[in-house]
C-alpha positions as CSV (number, residue, x, y, z in Angstrom):
1,X,-141.3,242.8,-241.0
2,X,-141.2,246.4,-242.4
3,X,-139.5,246.9,-245.4
4,X,-136.8,249.9,-245.5
5,X,-134.9,251.8,-248.0
6,X,-131.4,253.5,-247.6
7,X,-130.4,257.0,-249.4
8,X,-126.8,257.4,-249.7
9,X,-125.5,254.0,-248.5
10,X,-122.0,254.4,-249.5
11,X,-120.4,256.4,-246.6
12,X,-119.2,255.2,-243.0
13,X,-122.8,255.8,-241.5
14,X,-124.6,253.8,-244.4
15,X,-122.1,251.0,-244.2
16,X,-122.9,250.5,-240.5
17,X,-126.8,251.0,-240.9
18,X,-126.4,248.3,-243.5
19,X,-124.4,246.3,-241.0
20,X,-127.1,246.5,-238.4
21,X,-130.2,246.1,-240.3
22,X,-129.0,243.1,-242.3
23,X,-128.7,241.6,-238.5
24,X,-132.0,243.0,-237.3
25,X,-134.9,240.3,-237.0
26,X,-137.9,242.5,-238.0
27,X,-136.4,244.7,-241.0
28,X,-136.1,243.7,-244.7
29,X,-133.6,246.1,-246.6
30,X,-135.5,246.6,-250.1
31,X,-133.0,249.1,-251.7
32,X,-129.7,251.1,-251.1
33,X,-129.9,254.1,-253.2
34,X,-126.8,255.4,-255.0
35,X,-126.4,257.1,-258.2
36,X,-122.7,256.8,-258.6
37,X,-122.5,253.0,-257.5
38,X,-126.0,251.6,-259.1
39,X,-125.8,247.8,-259.8
40,X,-122.5,247.0,-258.1
41,X,-122.3,245.1,-255.1
42,X,-122.7,246.7,-251.7
43,X,-120.1,244.2,-250.2
44,X,-117.9,245.5,-253.0
45,X,-118.0,249.3,-251.0
46,X,-118.4,247.9,-247.6
47,X,-115.8,244.8,-247.7
48,X,-116.7,243.9,-244.0
49,X,-120.2,242.7,-245.3
50,X,-118.6,240.1,-247.8
51,X,-120.5,236.6,-247.6
52,X,-123.2,238.7,-245.3
53,X,-125.5,240.2,-248.5
54,X,-126.0,239.7,-252.2
55,X,-127.7,243.5,-252.0
56,X,-126.7,245.5,-255.1
57,X,-126.8,249.4,-255.1
58,X,-129.9,250.8,-257.1
59,X,-130.5,254.2,-258.7
60,X,-134.2,253.4,-258.0
61,X,-136.6,254.4,-254.9
62,X,-139.7,252.9,-253.7
63,X,-141.7,256.0,-252.6
64,X,-144.2,253.7,-250.4
65,X,-141.7,252.1,-248.4
66,X,-142.3,252.0,-244.6
67,X,-139.0,253.6,-243.6
68,X,-136.5,255.7,-245.4
69,X,-133.2,256.5,-243.8
70,X,-131.2,259.5,-245.0
71,X,-127.4,258.8,-245.1
72,X,-126.6,262.2,-247.1
73,X,-124.2,265.0,-246.7
74,X,-125.3,268.3,-244.6
75,X,-128.0,270.1,-247.0
76,X,-128.5,267.3,-249.4
77,X,-131.5,265.8,-247.1
78,X,-133.6,268.7,-247.9
79,X,-132.9,268.7,-251.6
80,X,-133.7,264.9,-251.9
81,X,-137.0,265.4,-250.0
82,X,-138.3,268.0,-252.4
83,X,-137.4,266.0,-255.4
84,X,-138.9,262.8,-254.4
85,X,-142.5,262.5,-252.9
86,X,-142.6,259.6,-250.4
87,X,-145.8,258.5,-249.3
88,X,-147.5,260.2,-246.5
89,X,-147.3,256.4,-244.6
90,X,-143.5,256.4,-245.2
91,X,-141.4,257.3,-241.9
92,X,-138.2,259.0,-242.4
93,X,-135.2,259.2,-240.2
94,X,-132.3,262.1,-241.6
95,X,-128.9,261.6,-240.0
96,X,-127.9,264.8,-241.6
97,X,-128.2,268.1,-239.8
98,X,-130.9,269.3,-242.0
99,X,-133.4,269.3,-239.6
100,X,-132.0,269.3,-236.0
101,X,-132.7,272.9,-235.3
102,X,-136.0,274.2,-234.4
103,X,-136.0,276.6,-237.2
104,X,-135.6,274.2,-239.6
105,X,-137.3,271.0,-238.2
106,X,-140.3,271.3,-241.1
107,X,-140.4,270.8,-244.5
108,X,-143.5,270.4,-246.6
109,X,-145.9,269.4,-243.7
110,X,-143.4,267.0,-242.1
111,X,-142.5,268.0,-238.6
112,X,-139.3,266.5,-237.7
113,X,-138.5,265.5,-234.1
114,X,-135.0,265.7,-232.6
115,X,-134.1,261.9,-232.1
116,X,-132.4,261.4,-228.6
117,X,-134.1,259.1,-226.9
118,X,-132.7,260.0,-223.6
119,X,-134.4,263.5,-223.9
120,X,-137.3,262.7,-226.2
121,X,-138.5,259.0,-226.1
122,X,-142.2,259.7,-225.6
123,X,-142.2,262.1,-228.8
124,X,-140.3,259.6,-230.8
125,X,-142.4,256.9,-230.3
126,X,-145.4,259.1,-231.6
127,X,-143.7,260.8,-234.5
128,X,-143.2,259.7,-238.3
129,X,-139.9,262.0,-238.7
130,X,-136.8,261.9,-237.0
131,X,-133.7,264.1,-237.3
132,X,-131.3,262.1,-235.7
133,X,-128.6,264.1,-233.3
134,X,-125.0,264.6,-234.2
135,X,-122.2,262.7,-232.6
136,X,-120.5,265.4,-230.6
137,X,-124.1,266.5,-229.7
138,X,-124.8,263.2,-228.4
139,X,-122.0,262.6,-226.1
140,X,-122.0,266.1,-224.9
141,X,-125.6,266.2,-224.1
142,X,-125.6,262.8,-222.6
143,X,-122.9,264.0,-220.0
144,X,-125.1,267.4,-219.2
145,X,-128.7,266.6,-219.3
146,X,-129.1,265.3,-215.8
147,X,-127.5,268.8,-214.9
148,X,-129.8,270.6,-216.8
149,X,-132.9,268.5,-215.5
150,X,-132.0,269.7,-212.2
151,X,-131.5,273.3,-213.2
152,X,-127.9,273.4,-212.5
153,X,-126.1,274.1,-215.3
154,X,-125.8,278.0,-213.7
155,X,-122.0,278.2,-214.6
156,X,-120.1,277.9,-218.0
157,X,-119.4,274.7,-219.0
158,X,-116.2,273.8,-220.1
159,X,-115.9,270.8,-222.8
160,X,-113.2,269.1,-224.3
161,X,-114.1,266.2,-226.9
162,X,-112.0,264.4,-229.4
163,X,-113.6,262.3,-232.1
164,X,-112.0,259.4,-234.4
165,X,-111.1,260.1,-238.1
166,X,-114.1,258.4,-239.4
167,X,-116.1,261.3,-238.0
168,X,-114.8,263.4,-241.3
169,X,-116.5,260.8,-243.4
170,X,-114.7,258.7,-246.3
171,X,-113.6,261.6,-248.2
172,X,-109.6,262.5,-247.7
173,X,-108.6,265.9,-247.0
174,X,-105.1,267.4,-245.4
175,X,-106.3,266.2,-242.0
176,X,-108.0,262.8,-242.8
177,X,-104.9,261.6,-244.5
178,X,-103.1,259.0,-242.7
179,X,-99.9,260.3,-242.7
180,X,-101.1,263.7,-241.1
181,X,-103.7,261.9,-238.6
182,X,-101.1,259.2,-237.2
183,X,-99.5,260.1,-233.8
184,X,-101.1,263.7,-234.3
185,X,-103.8,265.5,-232.8
186,X,-105.3,269.0,-233.5
187,X,-108.2,271.2,-232.3
188,X,-110.6,273.0,-234.7
189,X,-113.7,275.2,-235.0
190,X,-113.0,276.1,-231.2
191,X,-116.0,277.6,-229.4
192,X,-117.8,277.5,-233.2
193,X,-118.6,273.9,-233.9
194,X,-122.1,273.5,-235.5
195,X,-122.9,270.9,-233.0
196,X,-123.5,273.8,-230.3
197,X,-126.8,274.9,-231.8
198,X,-128.5,271.5,-231.2
199,X,-126.7,271.1,-228.0
200,X,-128.2,274.5,-226.7
201,X,-131.5,273.8,-227.9
202,X,-131.8,270.7,-226.3
203,X,-130.4,272.1,-222.8
204,X,-132.5,275.0,-222.7
205,X,-135.8,273.0,-223.1
206,X,-134.7,271.8,-219.5
207,X,-133.2,274.8,-218.0
208,X,-133.7,277.9,-219.8
209,X,-131.2,280.4,-218.0
210,X,-127.7,278.5,-218.1
211,X,-124.3,279.0,-218.2
212,X,-122.1,279.2,-221.9
213,X,-121.1,276.2,-223.3
214,X,-117.2,276.5,-224.0
215,X,-116.4,273.6,-226.4
216,X,-113.1,272.6,-227.8
217,X,-113.5,269.9,-230.1
218,X,-110.3,267.8,-231.4
219,X,-109.1,265.5,-233.7
220,X,-107.8,262.0,-232.6
221,X,-105.2,259.6,-233.9
222,X,-107.7,257.0,-233.7
223,X,-110.4,255.6,-236.2
224,X,-113.6,255.7,-234.1
225,X,-115.3,257.0,-230.9
226,X,-115.7,260.1,-229.0
227,X,-114.2,260.9,-225.8
228,X,-115.7,264.2,-223.9
229,X,-115.0,265.6,-220.7
230,X,-117.2,268.7,-219.3
231,X,-116.7,270.3,-216.0
232,X,-118.5,273.0,-214.4
233,X,-119.3,274.4,-210.9
234,X,-121.2,272.1,-208.5
235,X,-122.4,272.8,-205.0
236,X,-123.1,269.2,-204.0
237,X,-121.4,266.2,-203.1
238,X,-120.1,263.3,-205.3
239,X,-122.7,260.9,-203.9
240,X,-125.4,263.4,-204.5
241,X,-124.3,263.5,-208.1
242,X,-123.8,260.2,-208.7
243,X,-127.6,259.6,-207.7
244,X,-128.7,262.4,-210.0
245,X,-127.3,260.6,-213.0
246,X,-128.5,257.2,-211.9
247,X,-131.8,258.6,-211.3
248,X,-132.0,260.2,-214.6
249,X,-130.7,257.3,-216.9
250,X,-132.6,254.6,-214.9
251,X,-134.8,253.7,-218.0
252,X,-132.1,254.5,-220.7
253,X,-131.0,251.0,-221.8
254,X,-128.1,252.6,-223.7
255,X,-126.7,255.0,-221.2
256,X,-124.7,254.1,-218.1
257,X,-123.0,255.4,-215.1
258,X,-119.8,253.8,-214.1
259,X,-118.5,253.4,-210.6
260,X,-115.1,253.2,-212.0
261,X,-113.1,255.5,-214.5
262,X,-114.3,254.6,-218.1
263,X,-112.1,254.2,-221.3
264,X,-113.3,254.6,-224.8
265,X,-112.8,251.2,-226.1
266,X,-115.7,250.1,-223.9
267,X,-118.0,251.7,-225.9
268,X,-116.1,251.2,-229.7
269,X,-118.9,249.4,-231.8
270,X,-121.6,249.6,-229.7
271,X,-124.6,251.8,-229.4
272,X,-123.7,252.5,-225.7
273,X,-122.9,255.8,-223.9
274,X,-120.6,255.1,-220.7
275,X,-120.1,258.2,-218.2
276,X,-118.1,258.9,-215.4
277,X,-118.7,261.4,-212.6
278,X,-116.4,263.0,-210.1
279,X,-116.9,266.0,-207.7
280,X,-113.7,267.9,-206.6
281,X,-113.3,271.1,-204.5
282,X,-117.0,272.6,-205.8
283,X,-116.5,271.2,-209.4
284,X,-118.1,268.3,-211.3
285,X,-116.4,266.5,-214.2
286,X,-118.3,264.4,-216.4
287,X,-116.5,262.2,-218.7
288,X,-118.6,260.6,-221.7
289,X,-117.8,258.0,-224.1
290,X,-119.6,256.9,-227.2
291,X,-118.8,255.3,-230.7
292,X,-119.2,257.9,-233.4
293,X,-120.7,255.8,-235.8
294,X,-123.1,254.1,-233.5
295,X,-124.5,255.9,-230.8
296,X,-123.3,259.1,-232.7
297,X,-125.2,257.9,-235.7
298,X,-126.6,254.7,-237.3
299,X,-126.8,252.9,-233.9
300,X,-129.1,255.7,-232.7
301,X,-130.9,255.9,-235.9
302,X,-131.8,251.9,-235.6
303,X,-132.8,253.0,-231.7
304,X,-135.1,255.4,-232.9
305,X,-136.3,253.0,-235.7
306,X,-137.3,250.4,-232.8
307,X,-139.0,253.2,-230.8
308,X,-141.2,254.7,-233.9
309,X,-142.5,251.0,-234.8
310,X,-142.7,249.9,-231.3
311,X,-140.1,247.1,-231.5
312,X,-137.9,246.5,-228.1
313,X,-135.6,249.2,-227.9
314,X,-132.6,247.4,-227.7
315,X,-133.7,244.9,-230.7
316,X,-130.4,244.6,-233.0
317,X,-128.4,246.6,-231.0
318,X,-127.1,244.0,-228.2
319,X,-123.5,244.8,-229.9
320,X,-120.0,243.9,-227.6
321,X,-117.1,246.2,-227.9
322,X,-113.7,245.2,-228.4
323,X,-111.9,246.2,-225.3
324,X,-108.7,243.7,-225.8
């Protein structure tokens, strides 16, 4: 049994992380840190946890904890770690984008490994510090990694991906308000989204000279999930492409290639990524679906925790989607 702490547990990713860890057989939550909610019940903020825990938010931090999850806003994890001297034995999983890029992956002697298990499982198992991937980055890279591994990303890749409203966090803004988001759709940060940096870095480890990623992110009128499609030139047959993907993911318990077209509801509330591949007239189309709060954030963080501590990779993550 390991003892863990959560920093910033009042948001969507913090709430999902608490829900998962409360049901993990090898974890005990020691504290959930919040400066604004200290002394209040966690279940008063995350009402889905009513009756499941008596945990209170705390304004105190145990610096000798076995593992700490940082669920802070982008830029705040660095500030928090500079202020709080965690023990050298404390492992850290950061869910912000502070340490995802190689140029910013080190802080105070800590070197963070990019935590996409389908790419870096061996390194994750050996490290004490993880930079958890972004949600769009996870969905898109899982769609493209087999092609990069085979050095087949020679041409530009056109990517269109839509995220649910939880991807914007708990704070309200003009584009997250229900009356704006409902029955509506829009794109944002076309060609410039912040996750492109980490996507490109990971793919270039597998294929240095590759085509450009032309990424259009969209806001969807649903709550959770990411639906992504990517297409590019492909010289092989559909059966060759399918074999390529099945071989790459044969040891990845949370990434499945479907023989039939997929739908977003298949993965919502799970830590799975479902993929579907079509080859037509010299083009390959890959559809990718994940839950942005789980495989795109908290679920993947728990998956990384399992790998770091030698637990079964699927421990505490065998969740069923709500397809009905």
